[in-house]
N, C-alpha and C positions, 0 to 999 in steps of 0.2 A: 918350666916343665911343660912339655907338649901334651895337651889333652887328647883323649881318644877321638873326640869330634873333629879336632884340627887335623889329625892324621887321616881320618876318613875323607875330610874335605879335600886335602891335598891329593889323595889317591884318586878321588873322583875327578878332580881337575886334570890330573895327568891322563886319566883314561879318556876324558872328553877331548883333551888336546890331541891325543894320539888318534882318536877316531876322526876328528876334524881334519887333521893333516892327511890321513888316509883317504878320506872322501875327496879332499881338494886334489890330491894326486890322481885319484881315479877320474875326476872330472877333467883334469888337464889331459890325461891320456885319451879319454873319450873324444875330447875336442880335436886332438891331433889326428886320431883315427878317422873321425867324421870329416875333418877337413881334407884328409888324404883321399877318402872315398869320393868326396865331391869333386876334388880337382881331377882325380883319375877318371871319374865319370865324364867330366867336361872334356877332357882330352879325347876320350873315346867318341863322345858325341860329335865334337868338332872334326875329328878325323873321318867319321862316317859322312858327315854333311859335305865336307870339302872334297871328298873323293868321287862325288857324283859326276858323271861325264855328260857332256852336251850331246843330245840326239841318241841316247842309248836305245837299244831295241827293247820291245815289250811284246808279250804274247797277246793274242786277241782275247777280247772279253765280250760279255753281253752288252756292256754299256760303258760310258765314260762320265766322270764327274770332275769338274774343275772348281777349285775354291778361289774366289776373286781375291785380288790383292796386287795385281799388276797385269798390264796388257800382254806381257810375254806368256803368262800362264794360259790365258784364253787362246792365244795364237797357237800354242803348242797343242792344246786340246783339240782345236779345230783341225790341225794337221793330222792328228791321230784319227779323228773322225773321217777325214778325207781319205786316209789310207785304209779305211774299213777295219780299224782295230776294234771298233765297237759300233753298235747299230744306232745308238742315241747318245746325246750329250746333254748333261745338266750343268748349267752354270749357276753355282750356288753363292748367295750373298751379294747379289747385284744391287747397286744403289737404287732406291725407290725412284729417283729422278732420272735414271738411265733407261732409255727406251731400247727396244729390240733393234730398231733402225740405227741407233747410235752404234751398237756393237757391229752391225752389218757394215756400216761406213768405215769403222776402224779396221775391219777385216774383209775388204772387198773381194779378195781372191776366193773366199769361201762364202760369199753372200748367198749362194743357192742352198747351202747346207742349213741355213737358218729357217728356210721355208719348209723343210721336211723333217729335220732330225735334231733340232736344238730346242731346249726348253730352258727357261730361267726361273729362278725363285729369288724373292727379295726379302724374306723374313729373317734369315740368319744374320746375326750380329757378330758372331765369333765362331771359333772352330767347333765348339760343342753344338752350336746352333746349326752349322753346316752339316754336321753328322746327323742331327735330328731331322732336319728338313729333307736330307737325302733319303733317310729311312722312310719318310712319308711318301716321297716320290717313288721309291722302289717298291712300295707296297702294291702299287698298280703295275709297275714295270715287271716285277718278279724276276729281276736279274739275279743270277747266281754268281756272277763275277763282274767286277767293276775295276776300271783303271782310274786311279786317283791322281789328279794332276795338281801340283802346287809347287811353291818354291822349295828348293832343296833344304834350306835351313828349317822350314816348316813341316817337312815331310814326316819325321819321326813322331811328332805330336799328333799330326793329322791321322796317320795310320792307327795310332793308339785309340783316338776318339772314334773313328769310323768303324774300326773292328769291334769296339765295345758296343756301339749302337747297333751294329748288324753282324753279330757273330756267325751267322750262317752264310754270309757272303764272302767270297774270296776277293780280297783287295790286292791289287798290284800297283805299287807306287811308280809314278813317272815324274821324278823330280826335275824341276827347271832350275839349273844352277844359277846362283847369283854371281854376277861378273866379279864383284869385289872379293868373293870367297875363292876364286880361281887363282888368286895370287899367293905365292908361297909365304909372303910376309903380311897376310891379311890381318893378323893379330896386332900389327903395329898401327893400324888405323883405329882410332878410338871409337869412331862411330860404328864400324863393323864389329869390333870386339864387344861393344855394348849390346848390339843387336844379338850376337851369339849368346852372351851371358844371360840376357833377359829371356831368350827363347829356351835356353837350357833350364832356367828356373821354372818356366811354364811347363816344360816337358816333365820335370820332376814332380810338379804339382799334379799334372794329368796322370802320371804313373802312380802317384800316391793314392789317387781315388780308387784304384783297384782294391785297396785294403780298407778304405774308409767307408764301409758299407754298414747298413743297419745291423746286418748279421754279425759283423765284426764287433760293433759296440755292444751287442747283446752278449756275445761270448765273453768279452772283457768284463762286463758288468756281472755276469754269472760267476766268473772265476773269482772276483773280488768279494762277492757276497757269500759264496759257499765256503 
């Protein structure tokens, strides 16, 4: 004869089992949705990055800033300066061992520009640092608009960080396309694909920082305690 306690135990077990199955299904659905959002976001990100054109036009600005990471970036920034797209150029993130004369020798066609209109800074170690050091530089320059030069794949994250550091400054991106990303089958090269995936992850991290503020944590904390 089944006791009342055994019946209650079985009902509780069935209830717990049903709840567990529901939670697991919900988790699986959320994983699929999250995965779809990430994949869709990566496809949109890669389409944006690979659609940048070489030598695209850009409106004039008060100044120009280029983030180091390749000689092509600095060369393009100097071309913009020579075309009077901006009055001054900041080269951000220069290796402490690199001298101004080294940069002049690499770009002999624009050697005269270094004497009047080019400044370098050596403290920045990453994109966040580039934005912070540029903000310090611009405190004196008081530019209201800046052209930002960097590699195409790096442009979305750079614009995000620079606009966060200087919300009152109008930034116009001048992306320098990566040769490997100009190929229709770029994704078949493991090195290029890995570069894009890592940059997309970094971009998501930078974007997430818009929500991970002390105010956000305080709001969540208050909602949990009230």
